[in-house]
C-alpha positions in Angstrom: -5.5 -42.0 16.3 -2.5 -39.1 16.8 1.5 -40.3 17.6 1.9 -39.1 21.5 4.5 -36.3 20.3 1.8 -34.9 18.5 -0.6 -34.2 21.7 -0.9 -30.8 23.8 -3.2 -31.0 27.0 -5.2 -27.6 27.4 -4.1 -25.0 30.2 -7.6 -24.3 31.2 -9.4 -28.2 31.1 -6.4 -30.7 31.1 -8.0 -32.5 27.7 -5.2 -33.8 26.1 -5.5 -33.4 22.0 -3.9 -33.6 19.0 -1.5 -30.5 18.4 -3.2 -30.3 14.7 -5.7 -28.2 16.4 -5.4 -24.5 17.4 -8.8 -24.6 20.1 -9.4 -26.8 22.6 -12.3 -29.3 21.5 -13.6 -29.0 25.5 -13.8 -25.4 26.4 -12.5 -23.7 23.3 -9.3 -22.1 24.8 -6.2 -21.4 22.4 -3.8 -24.4 22.3 -0.9 -22.2 20.2 2.0 -21.7 22.1 3.5 -17.9 22.2 6.1 -19.3 19.7 3.2 -20.5 17.2 1.5 -17.5 17.6 4.4 -15.0 16.7 5.5 -17.3 14.0 1.5 -17.4 12.6 1.7 -13.3 12.8 4.6 -13.2 11.1 3.3 -15.1 8.4 0.5 -13.2 7.6 2.4 -10.2 7.8 4.7 -11.0 5.2 1.9 -12.4 2.9 0.3 -9.2 3.5 3.3 -7.1 2.7 3.8 -9.2 -0.5 0.3 -9.0 -1.7 0.0 -5.5 -1.4 3.8 -5.0 -2.9 2.1 -6.8 -5.9 -0.9 -4.7 -6.1 0.8 -1.6 -6.4 1.1 0.4 -9.7 4.0 2.2 -9.7 2.8 5.4 -11.2 5.7 7.5 -12.8 5.0 11.5 -13.8 4.9 11.9 -17.6 8.2 12.7 -19.3 10.1 11.9 -16.2 12.6 8.8 -15.6 12.9 6.0 -18.5 9.5 4.4 -17.9 7.7 7.7 -17.9 4.9 7.7 -20.4 5.3 10.5 -22.9 2.8 13.3 -22.2 1.2 15.5 -24.4 3.4 18.4 -26.3 3.2 21.5 -24.5 0.8 24.2 -26.1 -1.6 21.9 -27.3 -5.6 21.8 -26.9 -5.0 17.8 -25.7 -2.0 19.3 -22.6 -4.6 21.9 -21.2 -7.5 19.1 -21.1 -5.2 17.0 -19.4 -4.7 19.7 -16.9 -6.0 18.8 -13.3 -7.6 22.0 -12.0 -4.9 23.1 -9.4 -2.3 22.7 -12.6 -4.6 24.9 -14.6 -5.0 27.7 -11.8 -1.1 27.7 -11.2 -0.2 28.1 -14.8 -2.7 31.3 -15.2 -1.1 32.9 -11.9 2.2 32.5 -13.2 0.7 33.5 -17.0 -0.6 36.7 -15.2 2.4 37.6 -12.7 4.5 37.4 -15.9 2.0 39.6 -18.2 2.4 42.2 -15.5 6.1 42.2 -14.8 6.6 42.2 -18.2 4.3 45.1 -18.5 5.4 47.0 -15.8 9.1 46.7 -17.1 8.4 47.7 -20.4 6.8 50.7 -19.0 9.4 51.9 -17.4 
């Protein structure tokens, strides 16, 4: 049997039972107080944040910062093979603009 201080009364049906349970055995109503519910949700949220923080891998750009991984050398085949399609397009556009600008400048 539980100690008298560890008993709660269900607000719906009046059943007296141990405060170790979250639901009334007779009617299924919640026996948690608002404070207990708030504390429980805070614990769940904190553990979720800790789990999220532990599982997130910090991604760093190659060559930037002290922890960055060394990227491929510029101009090598590996460098161009590791480029994304978007970066490859930007590189080509900049190269074409530079060549056209140089040709225009050279002709005048």
